[in-house]
C-alpha positions in Angstrom: 30.0 -4.0 19.5 32.2 -2.4 16.8 35.6 -3.8 15.9 38.5 -2.2 14.2 39.0 1.4 13.1 36.3 3.8 11.9 35.6 3.2 8.2 36.5 6.7 6.9 36.5 5.8 3.2 33.0 4.3 3.5 31.7 7.3 5.4 33.2 9.6 2.8 31.6 7.7 0.0 28.2 7.6 1.8 28.3 11.3 2.3 28.8 11.8 -1.4 25.7 9.7 -2.1 23.8 11.6 0.5 24.8 14.9 -0.9 23.2 14.0 -4.2 19.9 13.5 -2.5 19.8 16.8 -0.5 21.5 18.9 2.2 23.5 16.7 4.6 24.2 17.2 8.3 26.9 14.8 9.6 27.1 13.9 13.3 30.3 13.4 15.3 31.0 9.8 16.1 30.5 8.8 19.7 29.0 6.2 22.0 25.2 5.9 21.8 25.1 7.5 18.3 22.0 6.5 16.4 22.6 8.2 13.1 25.7 9.0 11.1 23.9 11.8 9.1 20.6 13.5 8.3 19.5 14.3 4.8 17.2 17.3 4.4 14.9 16.9 1.4 11.9 19.0 0.4 9.1 17.7 2.6 11.1 14.9 4.1 14.0 14.2 6.5 16.1 11.0 6.2 17.9 9.8 9.3 20.7 7.5 8.0 22.8 4.9 9.8 25.7 3.4 7.9 26.9 -0.2 8.6 29.7 -2.1 7.1 29.1 -5.7 6.3 31.2 -8.4 4.6 28.6 -9.4 2.0 25.9 -7.4 0.4 24.1 -10.5 -0.9 22.0 -11.2 2.1 18.4 -11.8 3.0 16.2 -9.4 5.0 16.1 -11.9 7.9 19.9 -12.1 8.0 20.2 -8.3 8.0 17.6 -8.1 10.8 19.8 -10.3 12.9 23.2 -8.8 11.9 22.1 -5.2 12.4 19.7 -5.7 15.3 21.4 -3.0 17.4 21.4 -0.4 14.6 17.8 -1.2 13.7 16.6 -0.9 17.3 18.3 2.5 17.6 16.7 3.8 14.4 13.3 2.5 15.4 13.5 4.8 18.4 13.1 7.7 16.0 9.4 8.6 15.4 7.9 7.1 12.3 5.9 9.3 9.9 5.6 10.1 6.2 8.0 13.0 6.6 10.7 11.1 8.5 12.6 8.3 6.7 14.7 6.0 8.9 17.3 4.4 6.7 20.1 1.8 7.1 22.8 1.9 4.4 25.0 -1.2 4.3 28.3 -1.2 2.6 30.7 -3.9 1.4 34.5 -3.6 1.7 34.6 -2.5 -1.9 32.4 0.5 -1.1 29.3 -0.9 -2.8 26.1 0.1 -1.0 22.5 -1.2 -0.5 19.9 1.0 1.0 16.9 0.1 3.3 14.1 2.0 4.9 13.2 0.9 8.4 9.5 0.4 8.7 7.9 -0.4 12.1 8.0 -4.2 11.6 10.0 -4.8 8.5 12.6 -3.4 6.0 12.0 -2.0 2.5 14.9 -1.8 0.0 15.5 1.5 -1.6 17.4 2.7 -4.7 20.2 5.2 -4.4 17.7 8.1 -4.6 15.6 6.9 -1.7 12.7 5.5 -3.9 11.4 2.0 -3.0 12.6 -0.8 -5.3 10.0 -2.8 -7.1 8.9 -6.0 -5.3 9.6 -8.1 -8.4 12.7 -8.2 -10.5 12.4 -6.5 -13.9 14.4 -9.4 -15.5 12.3 -11.6 -17.7 11.4 -15.1 -16.4 12.1 -17.9 -18.9 8.8 -19.4 -20.1 6.7 -16.4 -19.0 4.6 -14.3 -21.4 6.6 -11.6 -23.2 6.2 -8.0 -22.2 3.8 -5.9 -24.4 5.4 -4.1 -27.2 5.9 -0.3 -26.8 3.4 1.9 -28.5 4.3 3.2 -31.9 4.9 6.9 -32.4 1.7 8.5 -33.7 -0.5 5.6 -32.6 -3.9 6.5 -31.2 -4.1 6.2 -27.4 -6.8 3.9 -26.0 -9.1 4.9 -23.1 -6.6 3.5 -20.5 -3.8 5.8 -21.8 -5.9 8.9 -22.4 -4.3 11.1 -19.8 -5.6 9.1 -16.9 -3.3 8.8 -13.8 -1.9 5.4 -13.2 -3.7 5.0 -9.9 -7.2 6.2 -9.6 -8.9 6.7 -6.2 -11.4 4.0 -5.3 -15.1 4.8 -5.5 -16.9 5.6 -2.3 -18.7 2.5 -0.9 -22.4 2.5 -1.0 -24.2 3.3 2.3 -25.4 0.3 4.2 -29.1 -0.6 4.1 -29.3 -1.1 7.8 -26.8 1.2 9.5 -25.4 0.0 12.8 -25.1 2.4 15.7 -22.1 1.9 18.2 -22.8 2.6 21.9 -19.9 2.6 24.4 -20.6 0.5 27.5 -18.5 1.5 30.5 -17.9 -0.9 33.4 -18.2 0.9 36.7 -15.6 0.4 39.4 -12.5 -0.2 37.3 -11.0 3.0 35.9 -8.2 1.1 34.1 -10.5 -1.1 32.0 -11.1 0.2 28.5 -14.7 0.8 27.4 -16.3 -2.0 25.5 -18.2 -1.1 22.3 -21.7 -2.5 22.2 -23.3 -2.8 18.8 -27.1 -2.1 18.4 -29.2 -1.7 15.3 -30.3 1.9 14.6 -34.0 2.7 14.8 -35.5 3.4 11.4 
């Protein structure tokens, strides 16, 4: 249940941020509204709900409890790689935090909609120092020589004894799912 007047200043600020990401369509406020706006990006659509909170420094578990109604509404929207369901929380001083709603969890985003790193970039006291940046004109090693940062995994080797799956159906019960039965393939 909402209390108080509609946060016009917060919505205005959120629409400015959304406008920097792409074309924005704002929805009229009303009962049962799931999203405040939709951001159209090349190859992606972001459905955004804006919620005002007292404190931005909160854990994911607290946010799951505090914004349970908003999260449940956003989870009604289909989940895919082209549809981003986002919850933007805002403090009274118009500072925002951004979250992508996954099927079972939340992922924090930056202002541009990219996931934040899992670990803080701040150095930890007593940890090994970060490697020094490469000098200009230095020769690149084999790891740097134009290779993409993530290479696809190699295909697994074929099994020596392949296993054949046969579906065994139980007669008389149409609601029962077929049970897979494993048998060794003849060589």
